[in-house]
N, C-alpha and C positions, 0 to 999 in steps of 0.2 A: 947116838940117835940123837937125831934134832927134830923137835916138833914146834910147830907156829900156833899159838892160841889168838884167835882173832874174835876179841868181845870186851865190850866198854864196863861190864861191872866190876866193881871192886873185889868182891867175893873171888872172881876169876884172877884177879892180880894176886891176891893170898894164896890162891890154889897154886898157880904157878910156881911162886914162891915156894911153896911148901914140897912141891914136886922136884924143884931144883935142889933144895935141902935134902931132901930123902934121896934122891937119885942124883948125884953130883959128876956121875961119867956121862950125863945125858945134858942136851941143851935145850931150854924151855924157853921160847921166844915169846913175845905180846905184843900183839897192834892192837891198840884200843879204838881205832877208827878204819872206815873202809879205805880212806886215803893211805892211810899207813899199810893197811893188808896189801892193796894193791902194788906198792913200791916194794914191800919185802918179796911177797909170792912171785915176783917175775924178776927177782934177783938172786934170790937163793933156792937152792933144793932142800926140800925137808922130807923128812920120814913119814909125817902124818899131818894133815891141817886139821885143826879143831875149830870150827866156824860158828857162832852164835846165828843163831835164827832171823834173831831180831836186833838189827843193830840200827842206830842213827842215822838216817838216810844222808847221803851224798853223792848227788845225780852227776858231778863230774866223775868221781871215782867209779861208782855203778849204777850203768843208767836202769833207770827203773825202781833204784832202793826206796823213792819215797811212795812208791805203790803201797797202799794200806798203811801208810805210817811208818814204812821200816819194817815191818811184821815179817817180810821174808828176803829182806836185803841179804842175808847170808846164803839164801838159795841162788840170788842174781849173781853173787860173787863166785859161787860153785859153777854155775852155768858159764860165765867168763873162764875159768880154771880149764874148766874141761873143753872149752871150745877153740882153745890156743893150742892146737895139738904141737908147735915150737917151743910152748911154754916149759921152764924146768919141773914144773909141777904138775903137767897135763894128767899124768897118770897116777898121781899120789894118793893115797888113802885120804878120803875125809871124813870126818865125823861132825854130825851137827850136834851143839849143845842147844837146848830150849827149857824155857821154864813153862812152856804150854803143855797143855795136857794131851795125853796120847790120841782121843777124838780130834781135838784141834789140828794135830799136826798131819793125822792121815788121811784126810780128806782133802788134801791139795793135790791135784791132777799133778805139778810139776814134778813130784817124787818119782815119778813114771821117767822123766826126761834127764834126769841126772843121776850117774852112778856115784855112788858113795857106799861107804863101809858100815857106818852105825849111825844110831842116833841115842845120844847121851840125855836124860832128862834131869834136871835140876831140880834138889841139889845134888853135887857131885861128891863121891867120895874119894879122894886122892889116890889110894891104895887099888881101887877097882878100876879108876879110868886109866892108872898107868899101867896096870894089867891088859886092859882091853888094848891098848896104843901099842904095845910091843907086842901084843898077838897079831895085830893086824900088821906090823912090819914085818914080821917073822913069815906071814902068808902072801905077803907081796913081792 
């Protein structure tokens, strides 16, 4: 299985390394900018996309990503993915990562517009995340 993490936090870089070491038969890719994510998501098929809700804005890669200082740039990226019916990851399960609290996340109207599979709150336990990811792929 192949997974793509889109997150600029160094903790997620370490998480990806741990996941790769513990699960060597799977591939865990990392894009640390919205621009990198755009390039990779439209070139390769993944079994799941794990997107940080809050990424540094990049208006060239993801329109409206600077809205609220990048607070929901991961949602904007997900909207692009779901909106491209011809894209390789149009129906790929999406998991959002966030350091926000539950009330901060759930008041957003945007959630109702974007089909996604799960929200994972940081800090993340590698074994629990891997189990959730493989479960998503088994159901898709």
